[in-house]
DRENKE-524162 format. One line per 10 residues: number of its first residue (from 1); their letters; for each residue x, z, y of C-alpha. Coordinates in steps of 0.05 Angstrom, whole numbers, plus 5000, padded with zeros to 4 digits. Each point is the difference from the previous one (the first is absolute). Last residue first. Layout:
// DRENKE-524162
NUM = a = X Z Y | ...
END
This chain:
// DRENKE-524162
433 = avhdkneele = 6358 3105 6699 | 5005 5038 5066 | 5074 5013 4987 | 5012 4927 4983 | 4966 4976 5063 | 5042 5049 5041 | 5063 4969 4971 | 4979 4929 5017 | 4980 5023 5070 | 5069 5030 5010
423 = fmnenieprg = 5032 4935 4978 | 4957 4957 5046 | 5007 5043 5061 | 5010 4944 5051 | 4945 4959 4967 | 5022 4927 4992 | 4955 4955 5041 | 4963 4943 4966 | 5021 4929 5018 | 4939 4964 5029
413 = plllnlivgs = 5035 4938 5027 | 5049 4959 4958 | 5072 4999 5025 | 5032 5062 4968 | 4965 4993 4933 | 5013 4925 4998 | 5075 5011 5013 | 5007 5054 4946 | 4962 4958 4950 | 5041 4938 5014
403 = iaalamgqiq = 5064 5040 4992 | 4977 5027 4933 | 4978 4931 4974 | 5065 4967 5024 | 5041 5053 4962 | 4955 4995 4939 | 5010 4925 4992 | 5048 4966 5047 | 5039 5004 5064 | 5053 4947 5015
393 = fnesvkliag = 5065 4993 5037 | 5059 4971 4962 | 4971 4932 4985 | 4964 4999 5067 | 4935 5026 5031 | 4965 5005 4932 | 4937 5043 4999 | 4986 5004 4925 | 4933 5015 4966 | 5004 5029 4930
383 = gigivlivss = 4926 4995 4984 | 4998 5074 4981 | 5028 5022 5068 | 4968 4949 5046 | 4933 5005 4964 | 4998 5076 4998 | 5026 5014 5070 | 4953 4949 5033 | 4939 5029 4964 | 5018 5072 5016
373 = ivlnrkdgfd = 5007 4987 5074 | 4938 4956 5006 | 4954 5048 4961 | 5024 5060 5040 | 4984 4966 5066 | 4935 4972 4973 | 4973 5071 4990 | 4954 4998 4939 | 5064 5013 4963 | 4997 5073 5023
363 = iksdvlmrlg = 5064 5036 4978 | 4981 5069 4974 | 5073 5024 4998 | 4990 5020 4927 | 4972 4931 4984 | 5056 4962 5035 | 5053 5044 4968 | 4966 4991 4932 | 5004 4925 5006 | 5075 5005 5014
353 = ssaiigflli = 5006 5047 4940 | 4965 4946 4959 | 5056 4951 5015 | 5053 5050 4978 | 4958 5017 4939 | 4998 4927 4981 | 5075 4996 5007 | 5007 5059 4953 | 4949 4977 4949 | 5029 4930 4990
343 = svggmvptpi = 5070 5028 5010 | 4996 5044 4938 | 4984 4940 4957 | 5054 4959 5033 | 5052 5054 4988 | 4982 4998 4926 | 4998 4924 5002 | 5072 4998 5026 | 5028 5039 4941 | 5035 5067 5013
333 = tsilatvkgi = 5072 4988 4977 | 5029 5009 5070 | 4972 5070 5004 | 5036 5019 4936 | 5065 4971 5028 | 4993 5042 5064 | 4987 5063 4958 | 5059 4985 4954 | 5046 4989 5060 | 4989 5069 5028
323 = fgfiiafaaa = 5022 4996 5073 | 4930 4989 5028 | 4974 5059 4959 | 5047 5046 5039 | 4972 4976 5067 | 4928 5009 4976 | 5017 5070 4974 | 5028 5020 5068 | 4936 4975 5035 | 4957 5039 4951
313 = galvyvsyvr = 5041 5062 5016 | 4991 4988 5075 | 4925 4997 4988 | 5002 5066 4962 | 5043 5033 5054 | 4949 4977 5052 | 4952 5050 4968 | 4927 4979 5005 | 4978 5022 4931 | 4923 4998 5003
303 = tialvgineg = 5003 4967 4931 | 4942 4952 5010 | 5008 4985 5075 | 5076 4994 4995 | 4995 4952 4942 | 4950 4958 5040 | 5050 4998 5059 | 5049 4973 4948 | 4954 4943 4981 | 4986 4986 5074
293 = yttkppggil = 5072 4980 5009 | 5036 4999 5067 | 5030 4932 5014 | 5067 4966 4986 | 5028 4930 5007 | 5033 4970 4937 | 5071 5020 4978 | 5066 4964 5011 | 5047 5053 5028 | 4991 4991 5075
283 = asimtatgdg = 4927 4980 4993 | 4984 5067 4966 | 5034 5039 5056 | 4959 4960 5051 | 4934 5013 4962 | 5015 5075 4995 | 5017 5001 5074 | 4933 4968 5016 | 4962 5052 4960 | 5039 5057 5032
273 = lisrhlgpkk = 4988 4972 5069 | 4926 4995 4985 | 5001 5073 4976 | 5037 5022 5062 | 4956 4962 5050 | 4937 5027 4966 | 5021 5071 5018 | 5034 5059 4967 | 4948 5024 5014 | 4946 4963 5039
263 = iydqgvvksl = 4981 4943 4951 | 5022 5046 4943 | 4940 5045 5012 | 5006 5051 4944 | 4951 5016 4943 | 5041 4969 4944 | 4946 4952 4975 | 4969 4987 5069 | 5068 4986 5032 | 5018 4955 4941
253 = vlqhgihesl = 4937 4959 5012 | 5016 4992 5074 | 5073 4983 4985 | 4979 4949 4948 | 4955 4965 5051 | 5055 4999 5052 | 5047 4968 4949 | 4949 4946 4981 | 4993 4983 5074 | 5075 4993 5006
243 = tvlavpvmll = 5000 4959 4936 | 4953 4949 5031 | 5037 4989 5065 | 5066 5002 4962 | 4978 4935 4966 | 5014 4967 5067 | 5075 5010 4989 | 5009 4962 4935 | 4984 4926 5006 | 5005 4996 5076
233 = iikgtvhvpy = 5068 5032 5001 | 5025 4957 4942 | 4977 4936 5035 | 5030 5021 5067 | 5067 5008 4967 | 5047 5059 4992 | 5059 4979 4957 | 5040 5052 4962 | 5047 4970 4949 | 4990 5023 4927
223 = dvfpilfdpm = 5033 5045 4948 | 5051 5032 5046 | 4973 4988 5071 | 4937 5037 4980 | 5003 5039 4934 | 4955 4981 4942 | 5012 5052 4945 | 4987 4979 4929 | 5004 5068 4965 | 5065 5028 4972
213 = elwkakaips = 4989 5022 4928 | 4999 5065 4962 | 4966 4997 4933 | 5028 4930 4986 | 4955 4941 4986 | 5011 4956 4939 | 4948 5035 4956 | 4949 4999 5056 | 5012 4926 5015 | 4987 4984 4926
203 = ldvvgaalsy = 4928 5026 5000 | 4967 4933 5011 | 4924 5011 5003 | 4950 4945 4981 | 4992 5019 4927 | 4926 5017 5000 | 5015 5071 4977 | 5050 5009 5056 | 4949 4970 5049 | 4949 5052 4978
193 = vygvvigili = 5050 5056 5012 | 5017 4971 5069 | 4927 4994 5018 | 4988 5073 4983 | 5061 5022 5039 | 4982 4956 5060 | 4929 5027 5001 | 5026 5072 4997 | 5045 4988 5060 | 4945 4965 5039
183 = pvlsllgrly = 4950 5054 4982 | 5045 5055 5028 | 4955 5041 5046 | 4944 5009 4949 | 5050 5035 4954 | 5008 5055 5052 | 4928 5022 4996 | 4948 4957 4965 | 5001 4937 4958 | 4937 4958 4995
173 = vsciitaalt = 5001 4949 5057 | 5073 4988 5016 | 5024 5009 4928 | 4947 4952 4974 | 5018 4949 5054 | 5074 5004 4984 | 4988 4993 4925 | 4955 4940 5011 | 5050 4966 5046 | 5057 5010 4951
163 = vlaasfytln = 4957 4974 4943 | 4979 4940 5043 | 5073 4985 5020 | 5023 5003 4927 | 4942 4953 4981 | 5022 4952 5056 | 5070 4998 4972 | 4976 4985 4930 | 4951 4947 5027 | 5055 4962 5038
153 = ykgdpgnmam = 4981 4952 5055 | 5060 4960 5025 | 5057 5022 5046 | 5053 4991 4946 | 5012 5076 4997 | 4926 5011 4984 | 4942 4998 5048 | 4937 5042 5001 | 5018 5068 5029 | 5056 4980 5047
143 = gvatnalglg = 4957 4943 5027 | 4941 5047 5010 | 5042 5049 5040 | 5033 4947 5043 | 4934 4965 5014 | 4970 5066 5024 | 5056 5016 5048 | 4964 4975 5062 | 4939 5039 4977 | 5035 5067 5007
133 = iviivpgvvi = 5038 4989 5065 | 4941 4962 5030 | 4954 5060 4987 | 5051 5044 5036 | 4996 4952 5059 | 4924 5005 4999 | 5003 5076 5006 | 5056 5002 5052 | 4965 4960 5054 | 4929 5029 4997
123 = ppllkmiwry = 5032 5068 4983 | 5034 5005 5068 | 5074 4980 5009 | 5015 4992 5075 | 4952 5054 5022 | 5028 5047 4946 | 5070 4983 5025 | 4981 5020 5071 | 4974 5067 4976 | 5067 5026 4975
113 = garkivlavi = 5033 5032 5061 | 5038 4966 5057 | 5071 5025 4994 | 5007 5022 4927 | 4952 4944 4981 | 5046 4949 5035 | 5061 5027 4963 | 4963 4999 4933 | 4977 4928 5013 | 5073 4979 5012
103 = gyvagalfsg = 5022 5035 4936 | 4944 4968 4960 | 5021 4932 5027 | 5070 5015 4973 | 4970 5004 4930 | 4972 4930 5008 | 5069 4977 5023 | 5032 5030 4938 | 4949 4966 4955 | 5014 4933 5034
93 = vmaagpggaa = 5074 5007 4989 | 4988 5020 4927 | 4955 4939 4989 | 5053 4955 5031 | 5053 5029 4954 | 4956 4986 4939 | 5002 4925 5014 | 4988 4962 5065 | 4932 4967 5003 | 4978 5012 4928
83 = kaaiipsifa = 5023 5072 5005 | 4960 5008 5065 | 4937 4972 4967 | 5007 5047 4940 | 5013 5058 5047 | 4940 4982 5044 | 4954 4996 4939 | 5021 5068 4972 | 5005 5037 5067 | 4932 5034 4999
73 = fssglyapvq = 5014 5028 4930 | 5049 5052 5028 | 5050 5031 4952 | 5000 5076 4998 | 5003 5058 5050 | 4981 5070 4978 | 4968 5049 5048 | 5003 5076 5012 | 5003 5003 5077 | 5036 5061 5029
63 = wktimlfalt = 5073 4989 4979 | 5018 4986 5074 | 4962 4934 4999 | 5067 4963 5007 | 5028 5038 4940 | 4940 4987 4955 | 4999 4926 5018 | 5075 4993 4986 | 4990 5033 4932 | 4942 4953 4985
53 = glgssilams = 5041 4939 5020 | 5058 5020 4955 | 4953 5009 4941 | 4961 4936 5014 | 5065 4963 5010 | 5027 5023 4932 | 4935 4981 4964 | 4992 4932 5033 | 5074 4987 4988 | 4990 5013 4926
43 = pslgvlypvl = 4941 4951 5001 | 5047 4945 5026 | 4966 4947 5043 | 4962 4939 4975 | 4936 5006 5041 | 4952 5020 4945 | 5048 5047 4962 | 5023 5030 5066 | 4927 5019 5015 | 4982 5024 4930
33 = itagfmaflh = 5057 5051 4998 | 4968 5043 5055 | 4929 4992 4973 | 5017 5026 4931 | 5047 5056 5022 | 4960 5033 5055 | 4960 5050 4958 | 5056 5005 4948 | 5049 5025 5053 | 4949 5049 5028
23 = qlsltlwqvp = 4991 5031 4931 | 5076 5001 4990 | 5004 5043 5063 | 4947 5048 4974 | 5034 5007 4932 | 5071 5012 5026 | 4982 5045 5058 | 4952 5041 4959 | 5054 5012 4948 | 5052 5017 5054
13 = sprdkiglvp = 4952 5047 5037 | 4967 4970 5061 | 5025 5010 5072 | 4944 5010 5050 | 5010 4962 5066 | 4936 4959 4999 | 4959 5051 4961 | 4997 5008 4925 | 4934 5014 4963 | 4964 4983 5065
3 = knm = 4936 5037 5018 | 4942 4952 4999 | 4975 4976 5069
END
């Protein structure tokens, strides 16, 4: 393990604090604003809620886990479906309930340990569901890239998307160091400049916007009535099955980067509770659900600066940016094809990460059990299957795919046992390597 430049509780100098915190802000910025852009929520609320959520996470984990929480891509399709069913308020209610599931899981882990959740969500279930998340959004990305405001094919728009995609790919493959961690941001900037030259950017909202502006808060009982329906629950809550597994994976990677076992101390229950609390805070003010960000873990690995003060500084900057009207207006002027170009790569990477999980876990597809589980999840999820019990009670798409995978994994014979010392073995394997 490389010696850290700044340890967990080390306080940076003012200049270090400013530059290192902005670095984390830029690392999460592109992906965090992309989610609200795709689902029709306020980008400023995504920034503010990510900052508040990160601060809540740091406090709940006793200022021991240096992580940043940004917008979750797993909830894109469910939020769109929930908004279609009951408006933005319905999506916020569903997000809050998904966050509450984290709290329940955290309490159970506190009492019963963590191994039960690994049995419930093994790689053969989570991997294909992650693939469904990425491929299920493919039509959205391509439509944004190709079509103009009238919904018809537009070559100028498509060229902007291709330039954005090319810039993002080049940055991902050829850049090194910190720049390699912000390919989305660089791709958006390059695509924006190209779009300006092509004349498809309207800059008037920036001129009209004030420097300090109140964001578009969505407050329950004030901006929308709170109705908890079976449809909203089944659209949003099952997605927590996937994001919980993603959270555990991030905690394992972070433990290796920092050199501390965060599964044991401060405990997986605390980090899951922190993640869920961040999602609930976000839902209460109109932001998308939250998840720990791999981009920021990458920044930690490269800089070897693990100070929680730096992450808290990034959170503070995100909150401040959310109140700067010029920033929000600038984000709103980003053309749809630019976001579409970025999304083509990003959604593909999400799907590929599901494949990588299956490969890394050495899933044997010669085993009919694994073949059946993955096949059912993929076709139900990508095909958009719906289990409709009544008008207000139905399970569809990714939620149905995830539930089907969990049930098949529990019922089919030949389920592999989870090793009691799985985390310790993982650490020993790294030391041997």
